[in-house]
C-alpha positions as CSV (number, residue, x, y, z in Angstrom):
1,M,0.4,25.2,9.9
2,M,-1.0,23.6,6.8
3,K,-4.6,22.6,7.0
4,E,-5.6,19.1,6.2
5,C,-6.0,18.5,2.4
6,E,-9.6,18.1,1.3
7,Y,-10.5,16.0,-1.7
8,R,-13.8,15.8,-3.5
9,Q,-15.2,14.2,-6.6
10,I,-16.6,16.4,-9.4
11,A,-18.2,15.5,-12.7
12,L,-16.7,16.8,-15.9
13,A,-19.0,19.4,-17.6
14,P,-19.1,19.8,-21.3
15,G,-16.9,22.6,-22.5
16,N,-18.5,25.8,-23.8
17,G,-18.6,26.1,-27.5
18,S,-17.1,22.7,-28.1
19,T,-18.2,20.2,-30.7
20,P,-20.4,17.5,-29.3
21,G,-18.7,14.2,-29.1
22,P,-19.8,11.0,-30.9
23,Q,-23.1,9.6,-29.6
24,A,-23.4,6.0,-28.6
25,P,-25.8,4.1,-30.8
26,A,-29.2,3.6,-29.2
27,T,-29.3,-0.2,-28.7
28,G,-31.7,-0.3,-25.8
29,K,-30.8,0.0,-22.2
30,Q,-27.0,-0.1,-21.7
31,R,-25.2,-1.1,-18.6
32,R,-23.9,1.8,-16.6
33,R,-20.1,1.7,-16.3
34,R,-18.4,2.2,-13.0
35,K,-15.4,4.4,-12.4
36,W,-13.0,1.6,-11.7
37,E,-13.4,0.3,-15.2
38,S,-11.8,3.6,-16.5
39,F,-9.3,4.0,-13.6
40,A,-6.1,5.7,-14.8
41,G,-3.7,3.8,-12.6
42,K,-2.0,0.5,-13.2
43,N,-4.2,-1.5,-10.8
44,R,-6.3,-4.6,-10.9
45,F,-9.8,-4.6,-9.5
46,F,-11.9,-7.5,-8.2
47,C,-15.5,-8.0,-7.0
48,D,-16.8,-5.1,-9.1
49,G,-14.3,-2.6,-7.7
50,R,-14.6,-3.6,-4.1
51,L,-11.1,-4.9,-4.0
52,M,-8.0,-3.6,-5.7
53,S,-4.3,-4.5,-5.9
54,G,-1.2,-3.8,-8.0
55,R,-0.9,-5.2,-11.5
56,Q,2.3,-7.2,-10.8
57,S,1.1,-9.9,-8.5
58,G,3.4,-12.8,-9.2
59,A,5.5,-12.4,-6.0
60,F,2.3,-12.1,-4.0
61,Y,1.1,-15.5,-5.1
62,L,4.6,-16.9,-4.3
63,T,4.3,-15.4,-0.7
64,L,0.8,-16.9,-0.4
65,G,2.0,-20.3,-1.6
66,L,5.0,-20.4,0.7
67,I,2.8,-19.6,3.7
68,F,0.2,-22.2,2.9
69,S,2.6,-24.9,1.9
70,T,4.9,-24.5,4.9
71,S,2.0,-24.3,7.3
72,G,0.2,-27.2,5.6
73,L,3.3,-29.4,6.0
74,F,3.6,-28.4,9.7
75,F,-0.1,-29.2,10.4
76,G,0.1,-32.5,8.5
77,F,3.4,-33.9,9.6
78,D,4.5,-32.2,12.8
79,C,1.4,-31.3,14.8
80,P,0.1,-34.9,15.2
81,Y,3.4,-36.0,16.8
82,L,3.7,-32.9,19.0
83,T,0.1,-33.1,20.1
84,E,0.5,-36.7,21.1
85,N,3.8,-36.3,22.9
86,L,3.6,-32.7,24.2
87,T,0.4,-30.6,24.2
88,L,-2.6,-29.7,22.2
89,A,-1.8,-26.0,22.6
90,I,0.8,-26.3,19.7
91,P,-1.6,-26.7,16.8
92,I,-4.0,-24.2,18.4
93,I,-1.4,-21.5,18.7
94,A,-0.1,-22.2,15.2
95,G,-3.6,-22.1,13.8
96,L,-4.4,-18.7,15.3
97,L,-1.1,-17.3,14.0
98,F,-1.7,-18.7,10.5
99,L,-5.2,-17.2,10.3
100,F,-3.9,-13.8,11.5
101,V,-1.0,-13.9,9.0
102,V,-3.3,-14.7,6.0
103,S,-5.9,-12.1,7.2
104,T,-3.4,-9.2,7.4
105,L,-1.7,-10.2,4.1
106,L,-5.0,-10.1,2.3
107,H,-5.9,-6.8,3.9
108,T,-2.6,-5.4,2.8
109,S,-2.8,-6.7,-0.7
110,F,-6.4,-5.8,-1.6
111,T,-6.9,-2.5,0.2
112,D,-6.6,0.9,-1.4
113,P,-3.2,2.1,0.0
114,G,-4.3,5.8,0.0
115,I,-4.4,6.7,-3.7
116,L,-5.1,10.3,-4.5
117,P,-7.5,11.1,-7.3
118,R,-6.0,12.9,-10.3
119,A,-6.9,16.4,-11.3
120,T,-9.5,17.1,-14.0
121,P,-8.5,19.0,-17.1
122,D,-10.1,22.2,-15.7
123,E,-8.2,21.9,-12.4
124,A,-4.9,21.1,-14.2
125,A,-5.3,24.1,-16.5
126,D,-6.1,26.4,-13.6
127,L,-3.1,25.1,-11.7
128,E,-0.9,25.7,-14.7
129,R,-2.1,29.3,-14.8
130,Q,-1.2,29.7,-11.1
131,I,2.3,28.3,-11.8
132,D,2.8,30.6,-14.8
133,N,1.5,33.7,-13.0
134,P,2.2,33.3,-9.3
135,G,1.7,37.0,-8.6
136,G,3.6,39.0,-6.0
137,S,7.2,40.2,-6.1
138,G,8.5,38.4,-3.0
139,Y,10.5,35.2,-2.7
140,R,9.2,32.4,-4.9
141,P,10.3,28.7,-4.6
142,P,11.7,27.0,-7.6
143,P,9.3,26.1,-10.4
144,R,6.9,23.2,-9.9
145,T,7.3,23.3,-6.1
146,K,5.4,24.8,-3.2
147,E,6.6,25.4,0.3
148,V,4.5,24.9,3.5
149,V,5.4,25.0,7.1
150,I,4.5,22.1,9.3
151,N,5.3,22.3,13.0
152,G,7.9,25.0,12.3
153,Q,9.6,22.9,9.6
154,T,9.6,24.0,5.9
155,V,8.3,21.2,3.7
156,K,8.5,21.3,-0.1
157,L,5.5,20.0,-2.2
158,K,6.5,18.7,-5.6
159,Y,4.3,18.9,-8.7
160,C,3.3,15.5,-10.1
161,F,3.2,15.6,-13.9
162,S,1.2,12.4,-14.1
163,C,-1.6,13.4,-11.7
164,K,-1.4,17.1,-12.5
165,M,-1.3,18.4,-8.9
166,F,1.0,19.3,-6.1
167,R,1.6,16.3,-3.9
168,P,0.6,16.7,-0.3
169,P,3.2,16.1,2.4
170,R,4.6,12.6,2.6
171,T,3.0,11.7,-0.7
172,S,5.0,10.1,-3.5
173,H,4.1,8.8,-7.0
174,C,4.6,5.0,-7.4
175,S,6.0,4.3,-10.9
176,L,4.8,0.7,-10.8
177,C,1.2,1.5,-10.0
178,D,1.2,5.0,-11.6
179,N,-0.6,6.6,-8.7
180,C,0.2,9.2,-6.1
181,V,-0.1,7.5,-2.6
182,E,-0.6,9.3,0.7
183,R,2.1,8.6,3.3
184,F,3.8,6.5,0.7
185,D,6.1,3.9,2.4
186,H,7.2,1.7,-0.5
187,H,5.8,-0.6,-3.2
188,C,6.1,-4.2,-1.9
189,P,6.1,-6.9,-4.6
190,W,5.7,-9.6,-2.0
191,V,2.2,-8.3,-1.1
192,G,1.5,-7.1,-4.7
193,N,0.5,-3.6,-3.7
194,C,1.8,-0.2,-2.6
195,V,2.1,0.3,1.2
196,G,0.7,3.6,2.3
197,K,-1.6,5.5,4.6
198,R,-4.5,3.1,4.5
199,N,-2.8,-0.3,4.6
200,Y,0.5,0.3,6.5
201,R,-1.0,-1.0,9.8
202,F,-2.0,-4.2,8.1
203,F,1.4,-4.5,6.5
204,Y,3.2,-4.0,9.8
205,M,1.0,-6.6,11.6
206,F,1.6,-9.0,8.7
207,L,5.3,-8.8,9.2
208,L,5.1,-9.1,13.0
209,S,2.7,-12.1,12.9
210,L,4.7,-13.8,10.1
211,S,7.8,-13.4,12.3
212,F,6.1,-15.1,15.2
213,L,4.7,-17.9,12.9
214,T,8.0,-18.6,11.2
215,A,9.9,-18.7,14.5
216,F,7.2,-20.9,16.1
217,I,7.2,-23.4,13.3
218,F,11.1,-23.4,13.3
219,A,11.2,-24.2,17.0
220,C,8.5,-26.8,16.9
221,V,10.2,-28.6,13.9
222,I,13.5,-28.7,15.8
223,T,11.6,-30.1,18.9
224,H,9.9,-32.7,16.8
225,L,13.2,-33.9,15.2
226,T,14.9,-33.8,18.5
227,L,12.3,-36.1,20.2
228,R,12.3,-38.5,17.3
229,S,16.1,-38.7,17.1
230,Q,16.4,-39.7,20.8
231,N,15.2,-43.2,19.8
232,T,16.2,-43.6,16.2
233,G,19.0,-41.1,15.5
234,L,18.9,-37.9,13.6
235,L,19.3,-39.4,10.1
236,N,16.5,-41.9,10.7
237,A,14.3,-39.1,12.0
238,L,14.9,-37.1,8.9
239,Q,14.1,-40.1,6.7
240,E,10.9,-40.7,8.7
241,T,9.7,-37.1,8.3
242,P,11.3,-35.5,5.2
243,A,8.6,-32.8,5.2
244,S,10.0,-31.6,8.5
245,A,13.5,-31.3,7.0
246,L,12.0,-29.2,4.2
247,E,10.2,-26.9,6.7
248,L,13.4,-26.6,8.6
249,V,15.3,-25.3,5.5
250,V,12.5,-22.9,4.5
251,C,12.1,-21.4,7.9
252,F,15.9,-21.1,8.5
253,F,16.5,-19.1,5.4
254,S,13.4,-16.9,5.7
255,V,13.2,-16.2,9.5
256,W,16.2,-13.9,9.5
257,S,15.0,-11.6,6.7
258,I,11.5,-11.5,8.2
259,L,12.8,-10.7,11.7
260,G,15.0,-8.0,10.2
261,L,12.2,-6.4,8.3
262,S,10.0,-6.5,11.4
263,G,12.7,-4.8,13.5
264,F,13.3,-2.1,10.8
265,H,9.6,-1.3,10.6
266,T,9.3,-1.3,14.4
267,Y,11.9,1.5,14.3
268,L,10.0,3.4,11.6
269,V,6.7,3.1,13.6
270,A,8.4,4.3,16.8
271,S,9.9,7.3,14.9
272,N,6.8,8.0,12.8
273,L,8.9,7.7,9.6
274,T,8.3,5.9,6.3
275,T,10.7,3.7,4.4
276,N,10.8,6.4,1.6
277,E,11.8,9.1,4.1
278,D,14.4,6.9,5.8
279,I,16.0,5.9,2.5
280,K,16.1,9.5,1.2
281,G,17.2,10.8,4.6
282,S,14.5,13.5,4.5
283,W,14.9,14.4,8.1
284,S,18.5,13.4,8.7
285,S,20.8,16.0,10.2
286,K,23.5,14.8,7.7
287,R,21.6,15.9,4.8
288,S,22.0,19.7,5.5
289,S,23.8,21.9,8.0
290,E,20.5,23.3,9.3
291,E,18.5,21.6,12.0
292,N,16.3,19.1,10.2
293,T,13.9,17.3,12.5
294,N,10.9,15.2,11.7
295,P,7.9,17.5,11.8
296,Y,5.5,14.5,12.0
297,S,7.0,13.0,15.1
298,Y,5.2,13.4,18.5
299,N,8.5,13.0,20.3
300,S,7.2,10.0,22.1
301,I,7.4,6.3,21.1
302,V,4.0,5.5,22.5
303,S,2.4,8.5,20.8
304,N,4.0,7.7,17.5
305,C,3.0,4.0,17.6
306,C,-0.6,5.1,18.4
307,A,-0.7,7.6,15.6
308,V,0.5,5.1,13.0
309,L,-1.2,2.0,14.1
310,C,-4.2,2.9,16.2
311,G,-5.7,6.0,14.5
312,P,-9.0,5.9,12.7
313,M,-9.0,4.3,9.2
314,P,-9.1,7.2,6.7
315,P,-11.7,6.8,3.9
316,S,-10.7,6.0,0.4
317,L,-10.5,9.1,-1.8
318,I,-11.2,7.3,-5.1
319,D,-14.8,6.5,-5.7
320,R,-14.1,3.1,-7.4
321,R,-17.7,1.9,-7.5
322,G,-19.3,5.2,-8.5
323,F,-21.0,5.4,-11.9
324,L,-19.5,7.2,-14.8
325,D,-21.5,10.2,-16.1
326,P,-23.9,9.4,-19.0
327,D,-22.1,11.9,-21.3
328,Q,-18.8,10.0,-20.9
329,I,-17.8,7.3,-23.4
330,Q,-15.1,4.7,-23.4
331,L,-12.4,5.0,-26.1
332,P,-10.5,2.1,-27.5
333,G,-7.3,1.4,-25.6
334,P,-6.5,0.9,-22.0
335,Q,-7.3,3.5,-19.4
336,R,-8.9,6.1,-21.6
337,K,-12.3,7.8,-21.3
338,V,-13.7,11.1,-22.6
339,S,-16.4,13.5,-21.7
340,Q,-18.2,15.2,-24.5
341,G,-16.6,18.5,-25.1
342,A,-13.8,17.8,-22.7
343,K,-10.3,16.4,-22.9
344,P,-9.7,12.7,-22.2
345,E,-9.1,12.3,-18.4
346,V,-10.5,10.5,-15.4
347,N,-13.1,12.3,-13.3
348,L,-11.4,11.7,-10.0
349,V,-10.1,14.9,-8.5
350,G,-7.4,15.8,-6.0
351,G,-7.4,19.2,-4.4
352,D,-4.4,21.2,-3.5
353,P,-3.3,21.6,0.2
354,Q,-4.5,24.8,1.6
């Protein structure tokens, strides 16, 4: 069994015998820089590093706009008629669903998905020496891989050339965000962030609640138009409330894809799989002739759902709001910083699995 990976933050120490780096001019008291300002990944930070998201956020704003516009039209044009002719419960239910959808979307988009800190130059150099001189004359796995046993299943750990470390199990490197993410599911442009260990539960609840909200608005709009058309006809009802017709079209073309995604991720949660593992067929029996079962499954739907959705929230492993060391300076250009007497690199460290 592989023990749980441990990660810690260390400060870069000046190298022995190295030439001191350039000193910043003494211009009085300077503002201390935080680590998020020199973060190596392709992320955007807000509120002084308290919130973070992916850099490509155009589709996220489109998602937010569609939710707000469709819901706004529903509350403005359909709810008054339905409240007067049916029940006050309709706007109350829609309002609760709307708030839950927006809350889970924002949690998914602005939460650290489970980014692993990169290795320091010293750690990377030490790991390179271990790779070049593994020692022992027994069986060795292919270069740049490690093998560990999890619940009787052999799992290969691949070396990440960007983060300079062996990726822990279920970790993958996102090419869009340029980060290794724990329990990487996928990068979702519609939420503007990676979906991983720390925000998957929010993403799943977002899909589920959005499915309910879309289906609820779709059914209520049909009910609204049906009631109006009993007296004036369908064409006159559409002319009286053109906003309802627009809502009907938007909900009709979106509800099927949203319901399909919700069903797919419900299957993944029940199986304790990720989208990345399912697409690659990591634990499929068709991939190899040997027995290849999912070592992370608890062989129970209830246990898998509890493990994925109800477990304690793991802490963020990147100290975004921590201060940079005084002997570090910022170099021109994006995502570069250097410690005096050390190679340019970030001072966020990922440890190897034991």
